[in-house]
C-alpha positions in Angstrom: 88.9 117.5 130.3 91.2 117.6 126.8 92.2 113.8 128.0 89.4 113.2 128.0 88.7 113.5 123.4 92.5 112.3 123.4 91.2 109.0 120.8 95.0 108.7 119.9 96.9 109.4 123.6 99.3 112.2 122.1 99.2 113.2 125.6 101.3 110.3 126.8 105.3 110.5 127.3 106.0 107.9 124.8 104.1 108.4 122.1 106.9 110.2 120.4 109.0 107.7 120.0 105.7 105.3 119.4 105.5 107.0 116.0 109.3 107.5 115.7 109.9 103.5 115.5 107.1 102.7 113.5 108.0 105.9 110.5 111.3 104.0 111.0 109.6 100.4 110.6 107.2 101.8 107.8 110.2 102.7 105.9 112.1 99.9 105.8 108.8 97.7 105.0 109.1 100.3 101.8 112.6 99.5 101.6 112.2 95.8 101.2 109.3 96.4 98.8 111.2 98.7 96.5 113.7 95.9 96.4 111.4 93.2 95.9 110.3 94.9 92.7 113.2 95.3 91.3 114.7 91.7 91.5 111.3 91.8 90.0 111.5 93.5 87.4 115.4 92.1 86.8 114.3 88.5 86.7 111.2 89.6 84.1 114.1 91.4 81.5 116.3 87.9 81.6 113.0 86.4 80.8 111.7 89.1 78.1 115.8 88.9 77.0 115.5 84.7 76.8 112.2 84.9 74.6 113.6 86.6 72.2 116.8 84.3 71.2 116.0 82.3 68.0 115.2 78.2 68.6 118.7 76.8 67.3 120.4 78.7 70.6 118.0 77.1 72.8 118.6 73.6 71.1 122.3 73.9 71.1 125.0 71.5 72.0 126.4 72.6 75.6 129.2 74.1 74.9 131.6 73.0 77.9 130.0 69.1 77.9 133.0 67.9 79.9 133.3 70.9 82.7 130.1 69.2 85.0 133.0 65.9 85.0 134.6 65.6 88.0 138.1 64.3 87.8 138.7 60.9 90.4 142.1 59.9 90.7 142.3 56.4 90.7 144.4 55.3 93.1 144.9 51.4 93.7 145.5 50.0 97.3 148.4 46.9 97.3 
């Protein structure tokens, strides 16, 4: 008679396994959410530091202007 009121089906044998798996999945989702919030906070902090920089630093020339140029050796086949 008590099985008729078992709406959550806690009397089944695999209930504990399902509950543990669900708890582990929720724990992993919580860790992932915490990681995403931490990365977002880090990006926000870098953006905030960039806003504090003077305008002259944003308009300055590149300190290494030739760093993007690849050196190609000129070889001539005769």
